[in-house]
mmCIF file of the C-alpha atoms, coordinates in Angstrom:
data_MODEL
# 
_entry.id   MODEL 
# 
loop_
_atom_site.group_PDB 
_atom_site.id 
_atom_site.type_symbol 
_atom_site.label_atom_id 
_atom_site.label_alt_id 
_atom_site.label_comp_id 
_atom_site.label_asym_id 
_atom_site.label_entity_id 
_atom_site.label_seq_id 
_atom_site.pdbx_PDB_ins_code 
_atom_site.Cartn_x 
_atom_site.Cartn_y 
_atom_site.Cartn_z 
_atom_site.occupancy 
_atom_site.B_iso_or_equiv 
_atom_site.pdbx_formal_charge 
_atom_site.auth_seq_id 
_atom_site.auth_comp_id 
_atom_site.auth_asym_id 
_atom_site.auth_atom_id 
_atom_site.pdbx_PDB_model_num 
ATOM 1   C CA . MET A 1 1   ? 0.789   13.914  -3.368  1.00 0.00 ? 1   MET A CA 1 
ATOM 2   C CA . ASN A 1 2   ? -0.212  10.345  -4.223  1.00 0.00 ? 2   ASN A CA 1 
ATOM 3   C CA . VAL A 1 3   ? -0.851  7.787   -1.500  1.00 0.00 ? 3   VAL A CA 1 
ATOM 4   C CA . VAL A 1 4   ? -0.342  4.007   -1.560  1.00 0.00 ? 4   VAL A CA 1 
ATOM 5   C CA . TYR A 1 5   ? -2.316  1.947   0.945   1.00 0.00 ? 5   TYR A CA 1 
ATOM 6   C CA . ASP A 1 6   ? -0.549  -1.059  2.418   1.00 0.00 ? 6   ASP A CA 1 
ATOM 7   C CA . THR A 1 7   ? -2.344  -3.963  4.096   1.00 0.00 ? 7   THR A CA 1 
ATOM 8   C CA . GLY A 1 8   ? -2.550  -2.221  7.478   1.00 0.00 ? 8   GLY A CA 1 
ATOM 9   C CA . MET A 1 9   ? -4.726  0.552   6.058   1.00 0.00 ? 9   MET A CA 1 
ATOM 10  C CA . LEU A 1 10  ? -7.147  -1.942  4.533   1.00 0.00 ? 10  LEU A CA 1 
ATOM 11  C CA . VAL A 1 11  ? -7.318  -3.918  7.780   1.00 0.00 ? 11  VAL A CA 1 
ATOM 12  C CA . ALA A 1 12  ? -7.964  -0.714  9.755   1.00 0.00 ? 12  ALA A CA 1 
ATOM 13  C CA . ALA A 1 13  ? -10.753 0.305   7.392   1.00 0.00 ? 13  ALA A CA 1 
ATOM 14  C CA . ASP A 1 14  ? -12.291 -3.156  7.512   1.00 0.00 ? 14  ASP A CA 1 
ATOM 15  C CA . ARG A 1 15  ? -12.289 -2.911  11.322  1.00 0.00 ? 15  ARG A CA 1 
ATOM 16  C CA . ASN A 1 16  ? -14.045 0.448   10.944  1.00 0.00 ? 16  ASN A CA 1 
ATOM 17  C CA . ASP A 1 17  ? -11.177 2.433   12.481  1.00 0.00 ? 17  ASP A CA 1 
ATOM 18  C CA . ARG A 1 18  ? -12.463 6.023   12.735  1.00 0.00 ? 18  ARG A CA 1 
ATOM 19  C CA . ARG A 1 19  ? -9.094  7.683   12.079  1.00 0.00 ? 19  ARG A CA 1 
ATOM 20  C CA . ALA A 1 20  ? -8.417  5.547   9.003   1.00 0.00 ? 20  ALA A CA 1 
ATOM 21  C CA . TRP A 1 21  ? -11.849 6.373   7.599   1.00 0.00 ? 21  TRP A CA 1 
ATOM 22  C CA . ALA A 1 22  ? -11.505 10.096  8.387   1.00 0.00 ? 22  ALA A CA 1 
ATOM 23  C CA . ASP A 1 23  ? -8.141  10.259  6.610   1.00 0.00 ? 23  ASP A CA 1 
ATOM 24  C CA . HIS A 1 24  ? -9.543  8.312   3.653   1.00 0.00 ? 24  HIS A CA 1 
ATOM 25  C CA . ARG A 1 25  ? -12.550 10.659  3.357   1.00 0.00 ? 25  ARG A CA 1 
ATOM 26  C CA . VAL A 1 26  ? -10.274 13.708  3.328   1.00 0.00 ? 26  VAL A CA 1 
ATOM 27  C CA . ARG A 1 27  ? -8.250  12.200  0.488   1.00 0.00 ? 27  ARG A CA 1 
ATOM 28  C CA . LEU A 1 28  ? -11.390 11.512  -1.527  1.00 0.00 ? 28  LEU A CA 1 
ATOM 29  C CA . GLU A 1 29  ? -12.774 14.999  -0.855  1.00 0.00 ? 29  GLU A CA 1 
ATOM 30  C CA . ILE A 1 30  ? -9.663  16.623  -2.325  1.00 0.00 ? 30  ILE A CA 1 
ATOM 31  C CA . GLY A 1 31  ? -9.897  14.375  -5.384  1.00 0.00 ? 31  GLY A CA 1 
ATOM 32  C CA . LEU A 1 32  ? -7.101  11.984  -4.458  1.00 0.00 ? 32  LEU A CA 1 
ATOM 33  C CA . ALA A 1 33  ? -7.803  8.338   -5.295  1.00 0.00 ? 33  ALA A CA 1 
ATOM 34  C CA . PRO A 1 34  ? -5.524  6.242   -3.081  1.00 0.00 ? 34  PRO A CA 1 
ATOM 35  C CA . ILE A 1 35  ? -3.535  3.553   -4.876  1.00 0.00 ? 35  ILE A CA 1 
ATOM 36  C CA . VAL A 1 36  ? -3.869  -0.036  -3.669  1.00 0.00 ? 36  VAL A CA 1 
ATOM 37  C CA . PRO A 1 37  ? -1.646  -2.749  -5.157  1.00 0.00 ? 37  PRO A CA 1 
ATOM 38  C CA . ALA A 1 38  ? -3.694  -5.813  -6.122  1.00 0.00 ? 38  ALA A CA 1 
ATOM 39  C CA . PRO A 1 39  ? -1.458  -8.073  -3.989  1.00 0.00 ? 39  PRO A CA 1 
ATOM 40  C CA . VAL A 1 40  ? -2.414  -5.947  -0.949  1.00 0.00 ? 40  VAL A CA 1 
ATOM 41  C CA . VAL A 1 41  ? -6.080  -6.610  -1.726  1.00 0.00 ? 41  VAL A CA 1 
ATOM 42  C CA . ALA A 1 42  ? -5.308  -10.336 -1.998  1.00 0.00 ? 42  ALA A CA 1 
ATOM 43  C CA . GLN A 1 43  ? -3.432  -10.258 1.305   1.00 0.00 ? 43  GLN A CA 1 
ATOM 44  C CA . THR A 1 44  ? -6.400  -8.593  3.029   1.00 0.00 ? 44  THR A CA 1 
ATOM 45  C CA . SER A 1 45  ? -9.399  -10.339 1.461   1.00 0.00 ? 45  SER A CA 1 
ATOM 46  C CA . ARG A 1 46  ? -10.975 -13.164 3.400   1.00 0.00 ? 46  ARG A CA 1 
ATOM 47  C CA . PRO A 1 47  ? -14.142 -15.211 2.944   1.00 0.00 ? 47  PRO A CA 1 
ATOM 48  C CA . GLY A 1 48  ? -17.238 -13.327 3.984   1.00 0.00 ? 48  GLY A CA 1 
ATOM 49  C CA . GLN A 1 49  ? -18.703 -9.928  3.378   1.00 0.00 ? 49  GLN A CA 1 
ATOM 50  C CA . GLN A 1 50  ? -15.984 -7.473  4.439   1.00 0.00 ? 50  GLN A CA 1 
ATOM 51  C CA . ALA A 1 51  ? -18.388 -4.660  3.605   1.00 0.00 ? 51  ALA A CA 1 
ATOM 52  C CA . GLN A 1 52  ? -16.111 -1.952  5.007   1.00 0.00 ? 52  GLN A CA 1 
ATOM 53  C CA . LEU A 1 53  ? -13.149 -3.174  2.967   1.00 0.00 ? 53  LEU A CA 1 
ATOM 54  C CA . ARG A 1 54  ? -15.197 -3.251  -0.227  1.00 0.00 ? 54  ARG A CA 1 
ATOM 55  C CA . ARG A 1 55  ? -16.548 0.231   0.521   1.00 0.00 ? 55  ARG A CA 1 
ATOM 56  C CA . LEU A 1 56  ? -12.995 1.579   0.951   1.00 0.00 ? 56  LEU A CA 1 
ATOM 57  C CA . LEU A 1 57  ? -11.789 -0.018  -2.273  1.00 0.00 ? 57  LEU A CA 1 
ATOM 58  C CA . ARG A 1 58  ? -14.556 1.644   -4.324  1.00 0.00 ? 58  ARG A CA 1 
ATOM 59  C CA . GLY A 1 59  ? -12.731 4.950   -3.903  1.00 0.00 ? 59  GLY A CA 1 
ATOM 60  C CA . CYS A 1 60  ? -9.288  3.560   -4.720  1.00 0.00 ? 60  CYS A CA 1 
ATOM 61  C CA . GLU A 1 61  ? -7.250  2.798   -7.815  1.00 0.00 ? 61  GLU A CA 1 
ATOM 62  C CA . ILE A 1 62  ? -6.318  -0.882  -7.657  1.00 0.00 ? 62  ILE A CA 1 
ATOM 63  C CA . VAL A 1 63  ? -3.067  -1.494  -9.505  1.00 0.00 ? 63  VAL A CA 1 
ATOM 64  C CA . ALA A 1 64  ? -2.032  -4.913  -10.809 1.00 0.00 ? 64  ALA A CA 1 
ATOM 65  C CA . PHE A 1 65  ? 1.394   -6.431  -10.276 1.00 0.00 ? 65  PHE A CA 1 
ATOM 66  C CA . ALA A 1 66  ? 2.751   -5.766  -13.762 1.00 0.00 ? 66  ALA A CA 1 
ATOM 67  C CA . PRO A 1 67  ? 5.165   -8.272  -15.302 1.00 0.00 ? 67  PRO A CA 1 
ATOM 68  C CA . GLU A 1 68  ? 7.796   -5.573  -15.838 1.00 0.00 ? 68  GLU A CA 1 
ATOM 69  C CA . GLU A 1 69  ? 7.838   -4.901  -12.076 1.00 0.00 ? 69  GLU A CA 1 
ATOM 70  C CA . ALA A 1 70  ? 8.670   -8.503  -11.162 1.00 0.00 ? 70  ALA A CA 1 
ATOM 71  C CA . HIS A 1 71  ? 12.430  -8.165  -11.669 1.00 0.00 ? 71  HIS A CA 1 
ATOM 72  C CA . ARG A 1 72  ? 12.573  -4.837  -9.846  1.00 0.00 ? 72  ARG A CA 1 
ATOM 73  C CA . VAL A 1 73  ? 10.659  -6.298  -6.894  1.00 0.00 ? 73  VAL A CA 1 
ATOM 74  C CA . GLY A 1 74  ? 12.975  -9.316  -6.866  1.00 0.00 ? 74  GLY A CA 1 
ATOM 75  C CA . SER A 1 75  ? 16.048  -7.075  -7.023  1.00 0.00 ? 75  SER A CA 1 
ATOM 76  C CA . LEU A 1 76  ? 14.766  -5.015  -4.089  1.00 0.00 ? 76  LEU A CA 1 
ATOM 77  C CA . LEU A 1 77  ? 14.142  -8.191  -2.085  1.00 0.00 ? 77  LEU A CA 1 
ATOM 78  C CA . GLY A 1 78  ? 17.671  -9.367  -2.833  1.00 0.00 ? 78  GLY A CA 1 
ATOM 79  C CA . ALA A 1 79  ? 19.230  -6.023  -1.917  1.00 0.00 ? 79  ALA A CA 1 
ATOM 80  C CA . SER A 1 80  ? 17.258  -5.855  1.329   1.00 0.00 ? 80  SER A CA 1 
ATOM 81  C CA . ARG A 1 81  ? 17.636  -9.561  2.137   1.00 0.00 ? 81  ARG A CA 1 
ATOM 82  C CA . THR A 1 82  ? 13.908  -9.837  2.744   1.00 0.00 ? 82  THR A CA 1 
ATOM 83  C CA . THR A 1 83  ? 11.183  -12.018 1.233   1.00 0.00 ? 83  THR A CA 1 
ATOM 84  C CA . ASP A 1 84  ? 7.872   -10.126 1.420   1.00 0.00 ? 84  ASP A CA 1 
ATOM 85  C CA . VAL A 1 85  ? 6.878   -9.640  -2.214  1.00 0.00 ? 85  VAL A CA 1 
ATOM 86  C CA . VAL A 1 86  ? 3.838   -7.541  -1.260  1.00 0.00 ? 86  VAL A CA 1 
ATOM 87  C CA . ASP A 1 87  ? 5.871   -5.034  0.776   1.00 0.00 ? 87  ASP A CA 1 
ATOM 88  C CA . ALA A 1 88  ? 8.469   -4.780  -1.985  1.00 0.00 ? 88  ALA A CA 1 
ATOM 89  C CA . HIS A 1 89  ? 5.725   -4.186  -4.576  1.00 0.00 ? 89  HIS A CA 1 
ATOM 90  C CA . VAL A 1 90  ? 4.249   -1.452  -2.356  1.00 0.00 ? 90  VAL A CA 1 
ATOM 91  C CA . ALA A 1 91  ? 7.690   0.196   -2.127  1.00 0.00 ? 91  ALA A CA 1 
ATOM 92  C CA . ILE A 1 92  ? 8.323   0.023   -5.903  1.00 0.00 ? 92  ILE A CA 1 
ATOM 93  C CA . LEU A 1 93  ? 4.857   1.393   -6.647  1.00 0.00 ? 93  LEU A CA 1 
ATOM 94  C CA . ALA A 1 94  ? 5.356   4.250   -4.175  1.00 0.00 ? 94  ALA A CA 1 
ATOM 95  C CA . LEU A 1 95  ? 8.721   5.047   -5.752  1.00 0.00 ? 95  LEU A CA 1 
ATOM 96  C CA . ASP A 1 96  ? 7.272   5.051   -9.268  1.00 0.00 ? 96  ASP A CA 1 
ATOM 97  C CA . ARG A 1 97  ? 4.183   7.098   -8.352  1.00 0.00 ? 97  ARG A CA 1 
ATOM 98  C CA . VAL A 1 98  ? 6.037   9.460   -5.964  1.00 0.00 ? 98  VAL A CA 1 
ATOM 99  C CA . ALA A 1 99  ? 3.605   8.468   -3.255  1.00 0.00 ? 99  ALA A CA 1 
ATOM 100 C CA . ILE A 1 100 ? 3.408   8.284   0.518   1.00 0.00 ? 100 ILE A CA 1 
ATOM 101 C CA . VAL A 1 101 ? 2.858   4.773   1.886   1.00 0.00 ? 101 VAL A CA 1 
ATOM 102 C CA . ILE A 1 102 ? 0.192   4.440   4.576   1.00 0.00 ? 102 ILE A CA 1 
ATOM 103 C CA . THR A 1 103 ? 1.018   1.326   6.606   1.00 0.00 ? 103 THR A CA 1 
ATOM 104 C CA . SER A 1 104 ? 1.077   -0.413  9.951   1.00 0.00 ? 104 SER A CA 1 
ATOM 105 C CA . ASP A 1 105 ? 4.330   -2.116  8.891   1.00 0.00 ? 105 ASP A CA 1 
ATOM 106 C CA . ARG A 1 106 ? 6.612   0.905   9.045   1.00 0.00 ? 106 ARG A CA 1 
ATOM 107 C CA . GLY A 1 107 ? 9.807   -0.929  10.006  1.00 0.00 ? 107 GLY A CA 1 
ATOM 108 C CA . ASP A 1 108 ? 9.788   -3.359  7.080   1.00 0.00 ? 108 ASP A CA 1 
ATOM 109 C CA . LEU A 1 109 ? 8.979   -0.611  4.585   1.00 0.00 ? 109 LEU A CA 1 
ATOM 110 C CA . GLU A 1 110 ? 11.701  1.658   5.974   1.00 0.00 ? 110 GLU A CA 1 
ATOM 111 C CA . HIS A 1 111 ? 14.160  -1.207  5.546   1.00 0.00 ? 111 HIS A CA 1 
ATOM 112 C CA . LEU A 1 112 ? 13.103  -1.575  1.897   1.00 0.00 ? 112 LEU A CA 1 
ATOM 113 C CA . SER A 1 113 ? 13.073  2.186   1.363   1.00 0.00 ? 113 SER A CA 1 
ATOM 114 C CA . ALA A 1 114 ? 16.716  2.412   2.436   1.00 0.00 ? 114 ALA A CA 1 
ATOM 115 C CA . ARG A 1 115 ? 17.613  0.215   -0.554  1.00 0.00 ? 115 ARG A CA 1 
ATOM 116 C CA . LEU A 1 116 ? 15.750  2.325   -3.130  1.00 0.00 ? 116 LEU A CA 1 
ATOM 117 C CA . PRO A 1 117 ? 17.491  4.962   -5.280  1.00 0.00 ? 117 PRO A CA 1 
ATOM 118 C CA . THR A 1 118 ? 15.201  7.564   -3.681  1.00 0.00 ? 118 THR A CA 1 
ATOM 119 C CA . PRO A 1 119 ? 13.723  6.820   -0.246  1.00 0.00 ? 119 PRO A CA 1 
ATOM 120 C CA . ILE A 1 120 ? 9.932   6.772   -0.039  1.00 0.00 ? 120 ILE A CA 1 
ATOM 121 C CA . GLN A 1 121 ? 7.808   8.595   2.503   1.00 0.00 ? 121 GLN A CA 1 
ATOM 122 C CA . ILE A 1 122 ? 6.065   6.330   5.020   1.00 0.00 ? 122 ILE A CA 1 
ATOM 123 C CA . GLU A 1 123 ? 3.252   7.257   7.425   1.00 0.00 ? 123 GLU A CA 1 
ATOM 124 C CA . PRO A 1 124 ? 1.488   5.116   10.028  1.00 0.00 ? 124 PRO A CA 1 
ATOM 125 C CA . VAL A 1 125 ? -2.167  4.147   9.780   1.00 0.00 ? 125 VAL A CA 1 
# 
């Protein structure tokens, strides 16, 4: 099954969290390239090296925020009465790719998931 990394996974990897790295390695070893929305990368990137973050991203598929997704993301935000565009994009991407979301923000993503036509699977970092 596909996996979408949310910001929490990238932060954990950048902090060299052993469990996050072990899980990531297993995914790569079975040929699964985790999906990372470009807005998640933007939310995580900071000035400086961030060598661990860059190392993690080399094994991932970074997906742009496509123009055709903008209305769907906005509709999900309206239906959920929330404002986090990045979380909504993660949820839409997970729905479209039939993917599990790996996140530290489980509550917000579960709230969004409840407003999707098919709930998404969410796992903690």
